[in-house]
N, C-alpha and C positions, 0 to 999 in steps of 0.2 A: 504493500500500500504506500509505503514511503517513496518507493521508486516511481510509482504511478503519479502520486501527488506532486513529486518534483518535476515530472514530465509535463503535467498540466500547468504548473507554475511557469515553466520555461516557455510553453506555448502562449500562455496569457501575457507574459512579459514581452514576447516577440510581437504579439498583436498590438499591444499598447505602444510599443516602439514604432511600429508601422503607422498606426493612427496618428501618433505625435508628429512623425516626419511628414505625413500627408497633410496635416493641419498647417504645419509650418510652410510647406510648399504652396498650399492654397493661399495662405496669407500673403506670401511673397509675390505670387502670381497676380493676385488682385491689386496689390500695391503697384506693381509694374504697369498693369493695365490702366489704372487710374492716372498714373503719371504720364503715360503716353497720351491718354485722352486729354488731359489738361494741356499738354504741349501742343496737341493738334489744334485745340480751340484757341490757344494763345496765338498760334500762327495765323488762324483765320481772322482773328481780331486785328492783328498787325496788317494783314493784307487788305482788309476791308476799310480800315480807318486811317492808314498812313499813306495811301496812294493819292496822287493829285486829283482834285475835284473834277477836272475836265473829263476824266475817264468815266464818270457816272453815266450809266445807260439804263434804259427801260427793259424789263423782261419781255421775252417773246411769248405772247399769249394769243389764244384764238380770239379774233375780233368778234366772233359770234357769241363768245361767252360773256362779254361785258354788256350789261343792260344799258341801253342808249339813254334812258330817261333818268337814271340814278345819278345824283351828285352828292359829293361829300361836303359836310359843313366845314367852313373855313376855320382854321385854328390860328390865332394870333398871340403874340407875346409869350411864346413858349420856346426858350432857347434850346431845349432838347430836340425840337423839330429840326433845328439846324444840324445838330449832331447826326441825326438819322438821315437827313438829306445828303450828308457827306459820305454815307456808306458806299463803298465802291464794289458793287456786286459783280461787274464784269471781271474784276481781278480774281474773284473767287470762282467764277464760272470758267475761267481759263483752266482751273485745276479740276473742277467738277461741275458739269452742266446741270446737275440735280439741284444746285442752289437756286432757290426761287425768291429768297428774301433774307432779311435780318430781323430778329425779334429781340426786344429788350425791355426790361423794367428798370428804370434808373435807380442807382444806389442799392442794387441787389446783384447777385451773381448771375441772374438770368440775362445773358448777352451773347447770343449765338446765331450762326447761320441757320436759316430755315430750309429744310430739305424736302424734296418730293421724288419718290422713286416709282410711283405707280402701284405700290403694294404697301401693306402695313407690317411687313416682316424685316425687310433689309436693314433699315436704320434702327431697328431694335438693338442690333449688335454690331453696327459698323459706324465709325466716325464719319464726319463730313468728307474726309479724304478717301472714303470707301475702304478703310482698313478695319479689319475685324477687331472689335473691342466691346466688352459687355456694357460700357457706359453709353454706347449708341450715339444718337443724335436727336435733335429736335426736328420732327417731321410732320408733314401734312397728311391727314386722312386720305386714303387712296381714292375715295369717291368725291372728294371736294375739288372745286375748280382751283387751278394754280394761281389765278388772279385774285383769289379771295373774295369773289363776288357772290358766293352763296349767302343765303340768309343766316345759316349756321355753319361756320367753318370750324372744323375740329383739328387741333394740333396736339401731338403727343410728345411726351418726354419722360425719361426715367426719374424716379425719386431716389437719389443716391444717399449713401451713408454720409458722404461728404457734401458740402454746400455747393453742389454743382447741378447742371441740367435743370430740371424742374423742382428741385428740392425746396427752393424758396417759396413755392406756392403754398406750402403747408402753413406759412405764417399768416395767411389770409383768414385763418380762423379767429384772428384778433382784430377787433374794431380799430384799435390804435395803429396796427400795421397798415390797414387799408387807408387810414387817414394820412399816413406818411408816404404811401406808395399807391396813389389812386389811378395811375395811368399805365397802360401797356402801349408800346410803340412797335410798329412793324414797318420796315422799308422794303418796297418791291422795286426800287429805283426812285421812288418818291416816298416821303415820310407820311405815315398815318398814325394818328393818336386815338387809341381806344380807351373808353372810360370803364374801369372795372366796376361792376355793379352787383356781383353775386359770387358766393363761394360756399361749397358744401360737399359732403360725401354722398355718393350715389352708386346705384347698382349699374353694372355694365350694360344691362338691357333696359335701362330707364329711358324716359323721353329726352333726357339730356343728349343722347346720341342720335336723335332723329335727324335725318338728312333729307335733302330734296324738298324742303318746305317751300311751297309756292303760294298757297291761298292765304288771305289775310286772317281768316278765322283760326287756322292752324298755327300761324305765326303768333297770334295773340295767346293761344293756349300755351305755346312754348315759352313765351315771355313770362306768363303767369307762373308756370312751373319753375322757372329759374329764380324768380323773386320769392315765391313761397318757400322754396327749399333753402334759401340762403341763411347762413348763420351770422351774417353781418348786415347792418342797415346802412344803405348808401343814399337813399332818396333819389336814385337814378332809375327811371322807368323808360326803357326803350319803347319805341313805337314800331309798328309793322313796316315802316319805311326805312328803319335803321338796319345795319348789318351787325351780326354778333359773331365773335370768335370765342371758342371754347377751348381752354387749355386743360388737358387731362393727364393725370399722373397716378401713381399708386397711392393707396391710403396708408395710414400709419402702420399697418400690419405687413405691408409688402407682399401680400398674398391674397387669394380669394377673389371674389367677383365684385369687389367694391373699389371705387376710384375716388380721388379727390379732384375736384374741378373748380375752376373760376371762369366766369363769363365776363366779357367786356364788349361794349357796343361802339361801333363806328357810326357816329351821328350823321344822319341824312340832312342835306340842306333844305329839304322840304318841310 
């Protein structure tokens, strides 16, 4: 029995050693991946923000996808609009034609190129440079128009353990945080300011993810859903003529069928 017990102890010791080595390897691998991801997006920011302004261009989008009657409300006296107007998307598109814009919330870590691959899988685990990395990228829902002209445009990003990608969205559970960060900006060659009006946790099959909304009654129901679900009070009530962008990431559990979302509206001139 003593020999058998000793044999089992040796086997257990060996298994524990293997588990320990495996855990160390996984931690090192994740650390390296995060570092590579941070370097990739630092390079993207450098390319987008340090190139001459005369290189700024408009994205190539289908003419038929842009509603002819819709006009965006004018934004004045906002210096961050100048920052976003200076984003050089052509410099990024030289490296990756999937870049459709730049998305940013001032004074947060959310400041990234916006990607579109035509599916909802590729940029879950690839950086904007198309290099495999679990940090992924910020990317547009596959069924949304790349000119962001849908009534509800959905954008995805990971909620990381570090303060990167869409992690900062979790802070919108705080009224004070919204007071300090009320705007979302997207550049598609021109700057657009969105007013954040709702934040909440929701199921992946809720009305939050409804696409292809065309009629005014359904638009109003969607707006009501967003406001009624919100954990913050903003006093911003979109109209059916506005456009909404939905940012979606994991909830605090990092698993399951629930997500944390914020909604922001691009105000119509009408």
